[in-house]
C-alpha positions in Angstrom: 0.0 0.0 0.0 1.1 3.5 -0.7 0.6 6.0 2.1 0.8 9.7 1.6 1.0 11.8 4.8 0.6 15.5 4.3 2.2 17.6 7.0 0.6 20.9 8.1 1.6 23.7 10.4 -1.6 25.6 11.4 -3.4 26.2 8.1 -0.3 25.7 5.9 0.5 22.5 4.1 4.3 22.3 4.6 4.9 19.1 2.6 4.3 15.3 2.5 5.8 11.9 2.8 4.9 9.2 0.3 5.9 5.6 1.2 5.5 2.2 -0.2 4.2 0.6 -3.4 0.5 0.4 -4.0 0.5 -3.3 -4.7 -2.2 -2.9 -7.4 0.0 -4.7 -10.0 3.6 -5.8 -10.6 6.3 -3.1 -10.6 6.5 -1.5 -13.9 2.8 -2.1 -14.8 1.2 -0.6 -11.7 -1.1 2.3 -12.8 -1.7 3.4 -9.2 2.0 3.8 -8.5 2.4 5.6 -11.8 -0.4 8.0 -11.0 1.1 8.8 -7.6 4.6 9.3 -9.0 3.5 11.4 -11.9 1.5 13.7 -9.7 4.4 14.2 -7.3 6.9 14.8 -10.1 4.4 17.4 -11.5 4.2 19.3 -8.2 8.0 19.2 -7.7 8.6 20.5 -11.2 6.1 23.4 -10.9 7.4 24.4 -7.5 11.1 24.1 -8.2 11.5 24.6 -11.9 8.6 26.9 -12.8 8.4 29.0 -9.6 12.1 28.7 -8.9 11.7 27.7 -5.3 14.0 25.4 -3.5 11.6 22.8 -2.1 13.4 19.9 -0.5 12.9 16.5 -2.2 14.4 13.3 -0.9 13.9 10.0 -2.7 14.8 6.7 -1.2 14.5 3.5 -3.3 15.9 0.9 -0.9 13.8 -1.7 0.9 11.2 0.9 1.9 10.8 3.3 -1.0 9.7 6.9 -0.1 9.6 10.5 -1.4 9.7 13.3 1.1 8.8 16.8 -0.1 9.0 20.0 1.9 8.1 23.6 0.8 10.4 26.4 1.8 9.1 29.0 4.2 9.2 32.8 3.8 7.4 32.9 0.5 5.7 36.0 -0.9 2.0 36.1 -0.3 1.3 35.4 -4.0 3.7 32.4 -4.1 2.3 31.1 -0.7 -1.3 31.3 -2.0 -0.3 29.6 -5.3 1.8 26.8 -3.7 -0.9 26.1 -1.1 -3.5 25.7 -3.8 -1.2 23.4 -5.6 -0.6 21.3 -2.5 -4.4 21.3 -1.6 -5.1 20.1 -5.2 -2.6 17.3 -4.8 -4.3 16.3 -1.5 -7.6 16.2 -3.2 -6.2 14.2 -6.1 -4.7 11.6 -3.8 -8.0 11.4 -1.8 -9.8 10.7 -5.1 -7.2 7.9 -5.9 -8.0 6.5 -2.4 -11.7 6.5 -3.3 -11.0 4.6 -6.5 -8.3 2.3 -5.1 -8.9 2.0 -1.3 -6.8 -1.1 -1.0 -3.8 0.6 -2.7 -3.7 4.2 -1.4 -4.1 5.9 1.9 -4.0 9.6 2.6 -3.3 11.1 6.0 -2.9 14.6 7.5 -0.4 15.2 10.2 -0.5 18.3 12.3 
């Protein structure tokens, strides 16, 4: 199962930790893992390459694969609003994946 835990500080989504494989299909053919990975890569690309921010991204592929993503602080009000909308959209997207594949994806919020 893939678990995605969004981390928050007050009303601000600060990042997330994605762990595990969905188990929906074999590695390389798992559409749920592909959907999760694609969404994460999209958000990372927008935040770091389009907005030019320095969000922290750590990828571990050993026995317990994971991706950790953390937004930087001190953003301008406009960038803060935009990145929060992007992160909220990602949370909604993963929640919808959970609705479609409840045995493969779990979404949590950690305060």
